[in-house]
C-alpha positions, 0 to 999 in steps of 0.5 A: 680128882679130875677125870677126863677123856682124850680121844685115842690116836694110832700112836696110842695103840701100844700104850692102850694095849699094854694097859689092857693086858695089865687090866685084864690079866688077873681075869684071864688067869682066873677064867682061862678065857684065852679066846675072848680075853682082852689080855690075850689080844694082839696090839693089831686088834687095838690098832684096828679098833682105833681105825674103825669109823664106827668106833671112838676110843678114849684114854681115861685120865685122872688128873694128868695120869693115864688110868684106863680106856673106854671104847664106844661102838656106834650102832644103828638108831642111836644105840651105843655099845661100851666094849671094852672099858677098863681101869688099871688095877691100882686105880680101881675102886675110886669111882673113876668108871662111874665118872667116865660113864657120866662123861660118855653119856654127856658126850653122846647126848643123842643116845637112846640106849647103851649096851655092854656085857661083863663077866657074871662071876664078877659081882663088883662089875655087875654091881657097878653097871646096875648102880649106874642104871644098866639092866640085865637083858636076860641074855647070857653067853657061856664062855667056858665052865668058869665064865659066863658073860651077862648082857646089860642095856640102859635106855635113856629117856631125857625129857629135854630132848626134842628129837 
């Protein structure tokens, strides 16, 4: 299984948007988070994100098949945020996300830390992030009576770095 990323362009916005809806629709149905769910966003928001100077959007490919996306937000002091990452439902559970995180950590080798958030009530998501080295920050945000976001960070200490 060959996993790789291709940089998204404006022409990819519709495809990304359709995948995002497909990937997040079950969570929207489950948690009714109409204000915050990526499944409820308009394609214009995807276009806006692709156009942001501080954002890199990548399409995730498995061999030659598009299976998801990841957006990297460049913050200050070599801090990066993943928001969102998604794998289409039929490709989940094959270790793709773990490989994608490894790829982005190599691409952004200058990173001192990474951050992301996920749904506390989704143990598979929490397990994935903890398995690849993310730690809970202690910060949470209640979205509604069914759903709470939990925030994670990963601090990198690479002894090969000289800066």
